[in-house]
C-alpha positions as CSV (number, residue, x, y, z in Angstrom):
1,M,-28.8,104.2,-75.9
2,A,-28.7,106.4,-72.8
3,R,-27.3,109.9,-73.3
4,S,-24.1,110.9,-71.5
5,W,-24.6,114.3,-69.9
6,T,-21.7,116.5,-68.9
7,R,-21.7,118.4,-65.6
8,R,-22.3,121.7,-67.4
9,Q,-25.2,120.3,-69.5
10,R,-26.8,118.9,-66.3
11,L,-26.5,122.3,-64.7
12,V,-28.2,123.9,-67.6
13,L,-31.1,121.4,-67.6
14,R,-31.7,121.9,-63.8
15,T,-31.7,125.7,-64.4
16,A,-34.3,125.3,-67.1
17,L,-36.6,123.2,-65.0
18,A,-36.3,125.5,-62.0
19,G,-36.3,128.9,-63.6
20,G,-38.1,128.7,-66.9
21,L,-37.0,128.8,-70.5
22,V,-35.7,132.4,-70.7
23,V,-33.5,132.0,-67.6
24,A,-32.3,128.6,-69.0
25,V,-31.3,130.1,-72.3
26,A,-29.4,132.9,-70.6
27,A,-27.6,130.5,-68.3
28,A,-26.8,128.2,-71.2
29,L,-25.2,131.1,-73.2
30,L,-23.2,132.1,-70.2
31,L,-22.0,128.5,-69.3
32,L,-21.4,127.3,-72.9
33,R,-19.6,130.4,-74.2
34,P,-16.0,129.8,-75.2
35,A,-13.5,130.0,-72.4
36,P,-11.3,133.1,-72.4
37,A,-7.8,132.7,-73.8
38,Q,-5.3,131.4,-71.3
39,Y,-2.8,134.0,-70.1
40,V,0.7,133.0,-71.1
41,P,3.4,134.7,-68.9
42,G,5.4,137.3,-70.9
43,E,2.6,137.7,-73.5
44,K,1.0,141.1,-74.0
45,M,-2.8,141.0,-73.4
46,E,-5.0,144.0,-74.0
47,G,-6.5,145.3,-70.8
48,L,-4.2,143.3,-68.6
49,T,-0.5,143.5,-69.0
50,E,-0.6,146.9,-70.6
51,D,-1.9,148.3,-67.2
52,L,0.3,146.4,-64.8
53,A,3.1,149.0,-64.6
54,R,2.9,151.7,-62.0
55,S,5.1,154.8,-62.6
56,I,7.6,155.5,-59.9
57,P,6.3,158.4,-57.8
58,A,8.2,161.7,-57.9
59,N,8.7,161.7,-54.2
60,Y,10.7,158.4,-54.2
61,V,14.4,158.9,-53.4
62,P,16.3,156.1,-55.2
63,V,18.4,153.6,-53.2
64,K,21.3,152.2,-55.2
65,F,22.6,148.7,-54.8
66,T,26.1,147.6,-55.8
67,E,27.2,144.0,-56.4
68,V,30.3,143.4,-54.2
69,A,30.4,139.6,-53.5
70,R,33.9,138.9,-54.8
71,E,35.2,142.3,-53.7
72,A,34.0,141.4,-50.2
73,G,35.7,138.0,-50.3
74,I,32.6,135.9,-51.0
75,D,33.5,133.7,-54.0
76,F,30.7,131.1,-53.8
77,R,29.4,129.1,-56.7
78,H,26.3,127.0,-56.3
79,F,26.2,123.5,-57.8
80,H,28.9,121.6,-59.6
81,G,28.4,119.9,-63.0
82,Q,25.3,119.6,-65.1
83,R,21.7,119.2,-64.0
84,S,20.0,115.9,-64.5
85,S,16.5,117.5,-64.5
86,Q,15.5,116.3,-61.1
87,L,13.4,118.4,-58.6
88,P,15.8,118.6,-55.6
89,E,18.6,120.0,-57.9
90,D,16.5,123.0,-58.9
91,M,15.0,124.0,-55.5
92,G,18.2,124.9,-53.6
93,S,19.6,126.8,-51.9
94,G,19.5,129.4,-49.1
95,A,21.8,131.3,-46.7
96,A,21.8,132.6,-43.1
97,W,23.3,135.5,-41.3
98,G,24.4,135.1,-37.7
99,D,27.2,136.3,-35.3
100,F,28.7,132.8,-34.6
101,D,32.0,134.2,-33.1
102,S,30.2,136.8,-30.9
103,D,32.4,139.7,-32.1
104,G,29.5,142.0,-32.9
105,D,29.1,141.7,-36.6
106,Q,27.1,139.3,-38.9
107,D,28.8,136.2,-40.3
108,L,27.4,134.3,-43.3
109,Y,26.6,130.6,-44.0
110,I,25.6,129.7,-47.6
111,V,24.2,126.3,-48.4
112,N,25.2,124.4,-51.5
113,E,24.4,121.3,-53.7
114,A,27.3,119.0,-54.6
115,G,25.9,118.5,-58.1
116,P,23.5,116.3,-60.0
117,L,21.7,113.5,-58.1
118,T,23.4,111.0,-60.4
119,L,26.7,111.5,-58.5
120,S,28.2,108.6,-56.6
121,A,29.0,108.9,-52.9
122,A,32.7,109.3,-53.8
123,Q,31.9,112.0,-56.3
124,V,29.8,113.9,-53.7
125,A,32.7,113.8,-51.2
126,A,35.1,115.1,-53.9
127,S,32.8,117.9,-55.1
128,P,34.1,121.4,-54.8
129,A,30.5,122.6,-54.2
130,H,30.1,122.6,-50.4
131,N,28.3,124.6,-47.7
132,A,30.4,127.6,-46.9
133,L,31.0,129.7,-43.7
134,Y,32.3,133.2,-44.1
135,R,33.6,135.0,-41.1
136,N,33.0,138.8,-41.1
137,E,36.4,140.4,-40.7
138,G,35.1,144.0,-40.5
139,Q,35.5,146.8,-43.0
140,G,33.2,144.9,-45.4
141,R,35.4,141.9,-45.8
142,F,34.9,138.2,-45.3
143,A,37.2,135.1,-45.0
144,E,35.9,131.6,-45.7
145,V,36.5,129.4,-42.7
146,S,34.3,126.4,-43.6
147,Q,36.8,123.6,-43.5
148,G,38.5,124.6,-40.3
149,A,35.2,125.2,-38.6
150,G,33.9,121.8,-39.6
151,V,30.8,122.9,-41.4
152,D,31.8,122.4,-45.1
153,A,29.0,119.8,-45.6
154,R,28.5,118.2,-49.0
155,G,25.2,116.9,-50.4
156,W,22.0,118.4,-51.7
157,G,21.8,121.2,-49.2
158,Q,18.6,123.3,-49.0
159,G,18.3,125.7,-46.0
160,A,20.0,127.0,-42.9
161,S,19.2,128.8,-39.7
162,W,21.2,130.0,-36.6
163,A,20.1,129.7,-33.0
164,D,21.7,129.1,-29.6
165,Y,19.7,125.9,-28.9
166,D,21.6,124.9,-25.7
167,G,21.9,128.3,-24.0
168,D,25.7,128.4,-23.8
169,G,25.9,131.8,-25.4
170,H,27.1,130.7,-28.8
171,L,25.1,130.5,-32.0
172,D,24.6,126.9,-33.3
173,L,23.5,126.0,-36.8
174,V,21.0,123.7,-38.5
175,A,21.3,122.9,-42.2
176,T,18.6,121.1,-44.1
177,S,18.9,119.0,-47.2
178,Y,17.5,116.4,-49.5
179,G,18.8,113.6,-47.4
180,E,19.4,114.1,-43.6
181,N,19.4,117.3,-41.6
182,Q,22.5,118.4,-39.6
183,L,22.8,120.2,-36.3
184,F,26.2,121.8,-35.7
185,H,27.0,122.6,-32.1
186,N,29.2,125.7,-31.7
187,R,32.1,124.9,-29.4
188,G,32.8,128.6,-28.9
189,N,36.4,128.5,-30.3
190,G,35.6,128.9,-34.0
191,T,34.8,125.2,-34.6
192,F,31.6,123.1,-34.6
193,A,30.7,119.5,-33.8
194,D,28.1,117.6,-35.6
195,A,25.5,117.0,-32.9
196,S,22.7,115.8,-35.1
197,R,22.3,112.3,-33.7
198,Q,23.2,113.2,-30.1
199,A,20.7,116.0,-30.0
200,G,17.9,113.9,-31.6
201,V,17.4,115.8,-34.9
202,G,19.4,113.6,-37.2
203,G,18.6,110.3,-39.0
204,A,15.3,111.3,-40.6
205,K,15.6,110.9,-44.4
206,G,13.5,113.1,-46.6
207,F,13.3,116.2,-48.7
208,W,13.7,118.9,-46.0
209,S,13.5,122.6,-46.9
210,G,12.9,125.6,-44.5
211,A,13.9,125.5,-40.8
212,S,12.6,128.0,-38.2
213,W,13.4,128.4,-34.5
214,G,10.9,129.6,-31.9
215,D,9.9,129.0,-28.2
216,Y,6.4,127.8,-28.9
217,D,5.9,126.4,-25.3
218,R,7.5,129.4,-23.6
219,D,9.8,127.2,-21.5
220,G,12.8,129.5,-22.1
221,D,14.6,127.5,-24.8
222,L,14.2,127.3,-28.6
223,D,12.3,124.6,-30.5
224,L,12.8,123.8,-34.2
225,Y,10.3,123.4,-37.0
226,V,11.5,121.8,-40.2
227,C,9.5,121.9,-43.4
228,G,9.2,118.7,-45.5
229,Y,8.6,119.2,-49.2
230,V,7.7,116.1,-51.2
231,Q,8.5,112.3,-51.1
232,Y,10.8,112.5,-54.0
233,H,12.1,109.4,-55.8
234,Y,13.6,108.9,-59.2
235,D,11.4,107.0,-61.6
236,Q,12.6,106.1,-65.1
237,D,9.1,105.9,-66.5
238,L,8.2,109.3,-65.0
239,A,11.5,110.8,-66.3
240,R,10.3,110.0,-69.9
241,Q,7.0,111.8,-69.3
242,Q,6.4,115.5,-69.8
243,T,3.9,117.9,-68.3
244,K,2.6,121.1,-69.9
245,Q,2.7,124.3,-67.9
246,Y,1.7,127.5,-69.6
247,N,2.5,126.2,-73.1
248,A,5.9,124.9,-72.0
249,L,6.8,121.2,-71.7
250,I,8.8,120.2,-68.7
251,P,9.9,116.8,-67.4
252,A,7.5,115.3,-65.0
253,T,10.4,114.9,-62.6
254,L,10.4,118.7,-62.1
255,N,6.7,118.9,-61.2
256,P,6.1,118.8,-57.4
257,S,2.6,117.5,-58.1
258,S,4.1,114.3,-59.3
259,Y,5.0,113.4,-55.7
260,P,3.0,113.1,-52.5
261,P,3.8,115.7,-49.7
262,E,6.4,115.0,-47.1
263,R,5.6,115.4,-43.4
264,N,6.9,118.4,-41.3
265,L,8.9,118.0,-38.1
266,L,8.7,119.8,-34.8
267,Y,11.6,119.2,-32.4
268,R,10.7,120.2,-28.8
269,N,13.8,121.3,-26.9
270,Q,14.0,119.3,-23.7
271,G,17.0,121.2,-22.4
272,E,20.5,119.9,-21.9
273,G,21.0,119.9,-25.7
274,T,18.4,117.3,-26.7
275,F,15.1,117.3,-28.7
276,V,12.1,115.1,-29.1
277,E,10.0,115.2,-32.3
278,V,6.4,116.1,-31.5
279,A,4.8,117.3,-34.8
280,K,2.3,114.5,-35.2
281,S,1.2,114.5,-31.5
282,L,0.6,118.3,-31.7
283,A,-1.1,118.0,-35.2
284,V,1.3,120.4,-36.9
285,D,2.9,117.8,-39.2
286,N,0.9,119.3,-42.1
287,L,0.7,116.0,-44.0
288,A,-1.2,117.5,-46.9
289,G,1.2,120.3,-47.5
290,R,4.3,120.5,-49.7
291,S,6.0,122.8,-47.3
292,L,8.9,125.2,-48.2
293,S,8.8,128.0,-45.6
294,A,7.5,128.6,-42.1
295,S,7.3,131.4,-39.5
296,W,6.8,131.5,-35.8
297,T,4.8,134.7,-35.2
298,D,2.3,135.9,-32.5
299,F,-0.3,137.0,-35.0
300,D,-3.0,137.7,-32.5
301,E,-0.7,139.2,-29.8
302,D,-1.9,136.8,-27.1
303,G,1.7,136.0,-26.0
304,W,2.0,132.7,-27.7
305,L,3.8,132.1,-31.0
306,D,1.6,130.9,-33.8
307,L,2.9,128.9,-36.8
308,Y,2.3,129.8,-40.5
309,V,3.5,127.4,-43.2
310,A,3.8,128.2,-46.9
311,N,3.0,125.2,-49.1
312,D,3.6,124.6,-52.8
313,V,0.6,123.4,-54.8
314,S,-1.3,122.7,-51.6
315,D,-3.2,124.7,-49.0
316,N,-1.1,127.0,-46.8
317,A,-1.5,126.3,-43.1
318,M,-1.9,128.4,-40.0
319,F,-1.7,126.8,-36.6
320,H,-3.0,129.0,-33.7
321,N,-1.1,128.4,-30.5
322,K,-3.6,127.9,-27.7
323,G,-0.9,127.6,-25.1
324,K,0.0,124.5,-23.0
325,G,1.4,122.8,-26.0
326,Q,-1.9,122.9,-28.0
327,F,-2.4,124.1,-31.6
328,E,-5.6,124.7,-33.6
329,D,-5.7,124.6,-37.4
330,I,-7.3,127.9,-38.4
331,S,-6.1,128.0,-42.0
332,H,-9.6,128.3,-43.5
333,P,-11.3,130.4,-40.8
334,A,-8.3,132.9,-41.0
335,W,-8.6,133.1,-44.8
336,V,-5.0,132.1,-45.4
337,A,-5.5,128.5,-46.8
338,D,-4.3,129.6,-50.2
339,Y,-3.8,126.8,-52.8
340,R,-1.1,128.3,-55.0
341,G,2.6,127.6,-55.6
342,A,4.0,129.3,-52.4
343,M,7.7,129.4,-52.0
344,G,9.0,132.5,-50.1
345,L,7.6,134.0,-46.9
346,A,8.0,137.4,-45.3
347,V,6.4,138.6,-42.1
348,G,6.2,142.2,-41.1
349,D,4.0,145.2,-40.3
350,W,3.8,146.7,-43.8
351,N,1.3,149.5,-42.9
352,N,2.6,150.2,-39.4
353,D,-0.7,149.5,-37.8
354,G,0.8,147.3,-35.0
355,D,0.1,143.7,-36.2
356,Q,2.1,141.4,-38.3
357,D,1.2,140.8,-42.0
358,I,2.3,138.1,-44.4
359,Y,3.8,138.3,-47.9
360,I,4.2,135.2,-50.0
361,T,6.0,134.7,-53.3
362,H,4.4,132.4,-55.8
363,W,4.9,130.5,-59.0
364,I,4.5,132.2,-62.4
365,A,1.0,133.5,-63.4
366,Q,-0.3,133.2,-59.8
367,E,0.5,136.6,-58.4
368,N,2.2,137.1,-55.1
369,A,0.0,137.5,-52.0
370,L,-0.1,140.2,-49.3
371,Y,-2.1,139.0,-46.4
372,D,-3.1,142.1,-44.4
373,N,-3.7,141.1,-40.7
374,L,-7.1,142.5,-39.6
375,H,-6.3,142.0,-35.9
376,A,-5.4,145.7,-35.3
377,D,-8.5,146.9,-37.2
378,N,-10.7,144.7,-35.1
379,A,-9.0,145.9,-31.9
380,A,-9.4,149.5,-32.9
381,A,-13.1,148.8,-33.4
382,G,-13.4,147.3,-29.9
383,Q,-13.4,143.7,-31.2
384,R,-10.1,142.5,-29.9
385,A,-11.6,139.0,-29.2
386,A,-12.7,138.7,-32.9
387,P,-11.4,135.7,-34.8
388,L,-7.9,136.1,-36.4
389,R,-8.5,137.0,-40.0
390,F,-6.4,138.2,-43.0
391,M,-7.3,139.7,-46.4
392,D,-5.2,139.3,-49.5
393,A,-4.6,142.9,-50.6
394,A,-1.8,142.3,-53.1
395,D,-3.7,143.7,-56.1
396,R,-5.0,146.7,-54.2
397,Y,-1.5,147.7,-53.2
398,G,0.5,147.0,-56.3
399,L,1.9,143.5,-55.5
400,G,-0.5,141.3,-57.4
401,Q,-0.5,141.6,-61.2
402,S,3.0,143.2,-61.2
403,T,4.4,139.8,-60.1
404,I,2.4,137.7,-62.5
405,D,5.3,137.1,-65.0
406,Y,7.7,135.9,-62.3
407,V,8.6,132.9,-60.2
408,G,9.3,134.3,-56.8
409,W,11.5,132.8,-54.1
410,G,13.4,134.6,-51.2
411,T,11.7,137.7,-49.9
412,A,12.0,140.2,-47.1
413,F,10.2,143.1,-45.5
414,V,13.0,145.6,-45.0
415,D,13.1,149.4,-44.9
416,F,15.9,149.8,-47.5
417,D,15.6,153.6,-47.8
418,R,15.2,154.2,-44.0
419,D,12.0,156.2,-44.4
420,G,10.2,154.3,-41.6
421,R,8.1,152.1,-43.9
422,P,8.9,148.4,-44.6
423,D,9.7,147.9,-48.3
424,L,9.8,144.5,-50.0
425,L,12.5,142.7,-51.9
426,S,11.5,139.7,-54.0
427,I,14.1,137.4,-55.6
428,N,12.9,135.7,-58.9
429,G,14.2,132.8,-61.0
430,S,12.4,130.4,-63.3
431,T,11.9,126.7,-63.0
432,F,11.6,126.4,-66.8
433,E,14.5,125.0,-68.7
434,R,16.0,127.1,-71.5
435,Q,14.8,126.0,-74.9
436,D,18.3,126.4,-76.4
437,N,20.0,124.4,-73.6
438,R,17.9,122.1,-71.4
439,S,20.7,121.8,-68.9
440,L,20.1,125.5,-67.8
441,L,17.2,127.2,-66.2
442,V,15.7,130.5,-67.4
443,P,17.0,133.6,-65.4
444,M,14.7,136.4,-64.3
445,K,14.9,139.9,-63.0
446,S,14.2,140.4,-59.3
447,Q,11.8,143.1,-57.9
448,L,12.3,145.8,-55.3
449,F,9.0,147.3,-54.1
450,W,9.1,150.7,-52.4
451,N,6.4,151.2,-49.8
452,G,4.6,154.4,-50.5
453,G,2.3,154.0,-47.4
454,P,-1.1,152.5,-46.8
455,Q,-2.8,154.8,-49.2
456,E,-0.5,154.4,-52.2
457,G,0.8,150.9,-51.7
458,F,4.0,149.5,-53.3
459,Y,5.9,150.5,-56.5
460,D,8.5,148.3,-58.3
461,V,11.6,150.5,-58.2
462,A,14.2,147.9,-59.3
463,V,14.8,149.8,-62.5
464,A,16.0,152.8,-60.5
465,S,18.1,150.9,-58.0
466,G,21.4,150.5,-59.8
467,P,23.0,147.8,-61.9
468,A,22.8,145.1,-59.3
469,L,19.1,144.7,-59.7
470,A,19.2,145.1,-63.5
471,G,20.6,141.6,-64.0
472,E,18.7,138.4,-64.6
473,Y,19.5,135.4,-62.4
474,V,18.1,132.0,-61.4
475,G,17.5,133.4,-57.9
476,R,16.6,131.3,-54.9
477,G,17.6,132.2,-51.3
478,L,17.6,135.7,-49.9
479,A,19.1,136.7,-46.6
480,V,19.3,140.4,-45.4
481,A,21.7,142.0,-42.9
482,D,23.7,145.2,-42.3
483,Y,26.9,143.3,-42.8
484,D,29.1,146.4,-43.1
485,E,27.6,148.2,-40.0
486,D,26.6,151.4,-41.8
487,G,23.0,151.4,-40.7
488,D,21.3,150.2,-43.9
489,A,20.2,146.7,-45.0
490,D,22.2,144.7,-47.5
491,A,21.2,141.5,-49.3
492,L,22.8,138.2,-50.0
493,V,21.2,136.3,-52.9
494,V,21.9,132.6,-53.7
495,V,21.8,131.8,-57.4
496,N,20.9,128.3,-58.4
497,G,23.9,127.1,-60.5
498,G,25.6,130.4,-60.3
499,Q,27.7,132.8,-58.2
500,A,26.3,134.2,-55.0
501,L,25.5,137.9,-55.0
502,L,26.1,140.4,-52.3
503,W,24.1,143.6,-52.9
504,R,25.5,146.5,-50.8
505,N,23.0,149.2,-50.0
506,E,24.1,152.8,-50.7
507,A,21.2,154.4,-48.9
508,T,21.1,158.2,-48.6
509,A,22.9,159.6,-45.6
510,D,20.3,162.1,-44.6
511,R,17.9,159.5,-43.3
512,H,18.5,158.2,-39.8
513,W,18.4,154.7,-38.2
514,L,18.5,152.6,-35.1
515,K,19.7,149.1,-34.8
516,V,18.4,147.0,-31.9
517,R,20.1,143.9,-30.7
518,L,18.5,141.7,-28.0
519,R,20.2,139.5,-25.4
520,G,17.7,137.3,-23.8
521,Q,18.0,135.0,-20.8
522,G,18.5,131.3,-20.7
523,G,18.2,129.3,-23.9
524,N,16.9,132.2,-26.0
525,R,20.0,134.3,-26.5
526,D,18.7,136.5,-29.3
527,G,15.2,137.1,-27.9
528,F,13.4,135.2,-30.7
529,G,9.7,136.0,-30.4
530,A,10.1,139.3,-28.6
531,R,8.2,142.3,-30.0
532,V,10.2,145.5,-30.5
533,R,8.4,148.8,-30.9
534,V,10.0,152.1,-31.8
535,V,8.4,155.5,-31.7
536,A,10.2,158.4,-33.4
537,G,9.1,161.5,-35.1
538,G,5.5,160.8,-34.1
539,K,5.5,157.4,-36.0
540,A,5.5,153.9,-34.5
541,Q,7.0,150.8,-35.9
542,S,6.6,147.2,-34.6
543,R,8.7,144.1,-35.3
544,Q,8.8,140.5,-34.0
545,V,12.3,139.2,-33.8
546,A,13.0,136.2,-36.1
547,A,9.5,136.2,-37.3
548,T,10.4,135.5,-41.0
549,S,12.2,132.8,-42.9
550,S,12.5,134.2,-46.5
551,Y,13.1,131.0,-48.6
552,L,15.5,128.4,-47.2
553,S,17.2,131.4,-45.5
554,Q,17.4,133.5,-42.3
555,H,17.9,137.2,-42.0
556,A,20.3,138.6,-39.4
557,A,19.7,136.7,-36.2
558,G,18.9,138.7,-33.1
559,E,18.9,142.2,-34.5
560,E,16.3,144.6,-36.0
561,L,17.1,147.7,-38.1
562,F,14.7,150.6,-38.0
563,G,14.6,153.5,-40.5
564,L,13.8,156.8,-38.8
565,G,13.5,159.2,-41.7
566,A,14.3,162.7,-40.6
567,A,14.0,162.0,-36.9
568,T,17.3,162.4,-35.1
569,A,16.2,160.7,-31.9
570,V,14.0,157.8,-30.8
571,D,11.3,158.8,-28.3
572,T,10.5,155.3,-27.1
573,L,12.0,151.9,-27.5
574,E,9.9,149.1,-26.0
575,V,10.8,145.5,-25.9
576,A,8.1,143.0,-25.0
577,W,9.8,139.7,-24.3
578,L,8.1,136.4,-25.0
579,G,6.3,135.6,-21.7
580,G,5.1,139.2,-20.9
581,Q,8.1,141.1,-19.5
582,V,8.4,144.6,-20.9
583,Q,11.4,146.9,-20.9
584,T,11.3,150.6,-22.0
585,L,14.1,153.0,-23.0
586,T,13.5,156.6,-23.9
587,H,15.2,159.5,-25.6
588,L,17.8,157.6,-27.6
589,P,20.0,159.4,-30.2
590,A,19.6,158.1,-33.7
591,D,22.3,156.4,-35.9
592,Q,23.5,154.0,-33.3
593,Q,23.2,150.4,-32.2
594,V,21.4,149.7,-28.9
595,E,21.7,146.4,-27.1
596,V,18.8,145.5,-24.8
597,R,19.5,142.8,-22.2
598,Q,16.6,141.1,-20.6
599,S,16.3,142.0,-17.0
600,G,15.2,139.9,-14.1
601,G,11.5,141.0,-14.2
602,G,9.1,143.9,-14.2
603,R,9.1,146.8,-16.5
């Protein structure tokens, strides 16, 4: 009888034949030794989890957050009824900040899920769980205006994003879902019309997640990229199966690997309020990716917006914009084709070196990733034409092993303490069902990472940040904005199956700030894609407007908030509009809002 050789045994035999008996024995001992014990999240392991914590530095000045959702008038509960253990129910939902009524402050749209997927059409229509629009009334108060505005959609909502797609001066709204996407046109009188079919973005059925706006072809109006997750369908046989994940049994209907990926969509804006879908023709449909978040960012600063896509249990994708409507897949050459469970996405210049870096939240036991952009380093070394590359520096800077016990979702680079360095907020929440009640998911604490600079890296300071961050939630979406106009960044958190949270920032008053609002020309009202650079106190900071998408969410559309530390004035404010035009303002007092309107040309 012929002997059946395993791959490992064949490798040992080849080693023996090629390298001699001694080498073969050594190789055999190495290859055949018992595998190390699998790490189980939450379990203490000598030499690993005991060393994960980093003590909060003595020079950190704590920022306190207070939970004020109901006090502010936001009484929003996600999901109605009891879960049926199906994937779309557990993935939602997100939120988006935008000034829809053009009164100068940030309004809020929160996406909802009507209830379990077992609901009938009549039950969905009658569900109290609907998407909600909250108008900012000033003084830290909101009023819900969803029904009157015509945006109280019901279904299995996922994400949302604001943009003035038709250039009429009013923010419009796209809402994604498990089902069909909706595009709401802002009439300018406090009401919206469903323009989905008329504009050409409706009708496609699927499991749609993140939505991101950007002018990829630089024709002056905004295009729309929509992430597709999986081709979900309910299968009774699959529902009876279970898969094992880190010693926990979960229904196979909750495992995204049980389903093939869904395509992504790119809607090119044709002007006059209509779109045409071009993802396949431009090779950015990402057919192999289970996509959840995407960002339009000019990573190599060549004047064209590139596209980065965070994919769950499939390779992440980076499409380099070559101009003239052409993209090149550089995922592997750029070292960002990471096969992990990617959910949330933040883009920002964490080390203030002038280029945009990437932070990604992952599933449990996978560590979050910090992709440090090497473009500025190459440029400083005289190699500006070097290929675009990134390096995952999460472990080096305190963001790797410290996140290993969590399932991360919404995230943001935001300077919460106004010291001039972008910090990180990461919203966590499990996908595991509770053992004592399978209808509920396991809550988790979220993490706030203070940026100690490029030498020290990040420290989790949630424990020192007040009672709001001490709670455990099934967190999902995160959207950040200075909703109360006091010069610091606040956070809205969507809790799957729970009450929405509004964390008001109580930042110390002795650190200064500058808020920059852009007003672009034509169909790009909020200057999406523009680069804003602020120099104050001898330090430079750089942002790209609307470069990040969090998870199913959008941070304040069209404004950037800069912490200035002890500096009482800004030496230089430079806005490089998409297309090359640059405007410069100098000697600006701190602690104010500055509006920059795109001029006709020149500097």
